[in-house]
C-alpha positions in Angstrom: 38.3 -30.5 -64.6 41.0 -29.5 -67.1 44.7 -29.3 -66.0 45.0 -26.2 -67.4 42.5 -23.6 -69.3 43.4 -20.8 -71.4 41.7 -17.1 -72.3 39.5 -18.3 -74.6 38.3 -20.8 -72.1 37.9 -17.8 -69.8 35.6 -15.8 -72.5 33.2 -18.7 -72.0 33.7 -20.0 -68.5 30.4 -21.0 -67.7 29.7 -23.3 -70.4 33.3 -24.4 -70.5 32.9 -25.1 -66.5 29.4 -25.0 -65.9 29.5 -28.9 -64.7 32.1 -28.6 -62.5 31.2 -28.9 -58.7 32.3 -27.2 -56.4 32.9 -23.9 -58.9 35.9 -23.2 -60.6 35.9 -19.4 -59.3 39.5 -18.9 -57.9 42.7 -19.5 -60.1 46.4 -18.9 -60.6 47.5 -17.1 -63.8 50.9 -18.0 -65.5 53.1 -18.5 -68.7 53.8 -21.4 -68.3 51.1 -22.7 -65.4 50.8 -26.2 -66.1 53.5 -26.9 -63.2 51.9 -24.8 -60.3 51.0 -27.0 -57.1 48.7 -24.0 -56.0 45.2 -25.7 -57.5 45.6 -29.3 -55.5 47.4 -27.3 -52.3 44.4 -25.0 -52.3 41.5 -27.2 -53.5 42.7 -29.8 -50.6 42.3 -27.0 -48.3 39.0 -25.7 -49.6 37.9 -29.1 -49.2 39.0 -29.7 -45.7 37.2 -26.4 -44.8 33.8 -27.4 -46.6 34.3 -24.1 -48.9 32.1 -24.3 -52.0 34.7 -23.1 -54.8 37.8 -24.5 -56.2 40.9 -23.5 -57.9 42.4 -23.8 -61.4 45.2 -23.2 -63.5 44.9 -20.3 -66.3 47.5 -19.9 -69.1 47.7 -16.3 -69.7 50.3 -14.9 -71.6 51.4 -11.7 -70.8 49.6 -9.6 -73.8 46.5 -11.1 -72.5 46.9 -10.4 -68.8 44.5 -7.2 -68.9 41.9 -8.7 -70.6 42.1 -11.8 -68.4 41.8 -9.7 -65.4 38.7 -7.6 -66.4 36.8 -10.9 -67.2 37.2 -12.5 -63.8 33.9 -10.8 -62.1 31.5 -11.1 -64.9 32.8 -15.0 -64.9 32.1 -15.4 -61.3 35.6 -15.4 -60.2 36.3 -14.5 -56.1 39.4 -12.7 -54.9 41.5 -11.2 -53.6 44.0 -11.7 -56.6 47.5 -12.3 -55.4 49.8 -10.3 -57.0 53.5 -8.6 -56.1 53.1 -4.9 -54.3 54.9 -3.7 -57.7 52.2 -4.6 -60.1 49.2 -3.6 -57.5 48.4 -0.1 -59.4 48.8 -1.3 -62.9 46.7 -4.8 -62.1 44.0 -2.7 -60.5 43.7 -0.3 -63.2 43.5 -3.4 -65.6 40.6 -4.9 -63.4 38.6 -1.5 -63.0 36.7 -2.7 -60.2 37.1 -3.8 -56.6 34.8 -5.6 -54.4 34.5 -5.6 -50.5 36.1 -9.1 -50.7 38.7 -7.7 -52.5 39.6 -4.2 -51.2 41.3 -5.4 -47.8 43.8 -7.0 -50.2 44.4 -3.9 -52.1 
């Protein structure tokens, strides 16, 4: 597993991370993001609970955010998406989708 992935990696996620087990289908976005303690913390909890998923870091610049959010469902990411209240409507409009897993978080 890489320490940080990019929008380029996200565009071809299944090829980039297809060999990873458990699958990388949860992420924290940031610019910068390499410092984030979220992946080790969440991965420890996921493993302890026997959940077949892993959390990674995605270096997504502000101008890439809308594109990256729209790519998540087609690349197999699962929700919900963490975000601040003030950004809720903007992120939801960029994504253009909701699911039963994410709806309660919106």
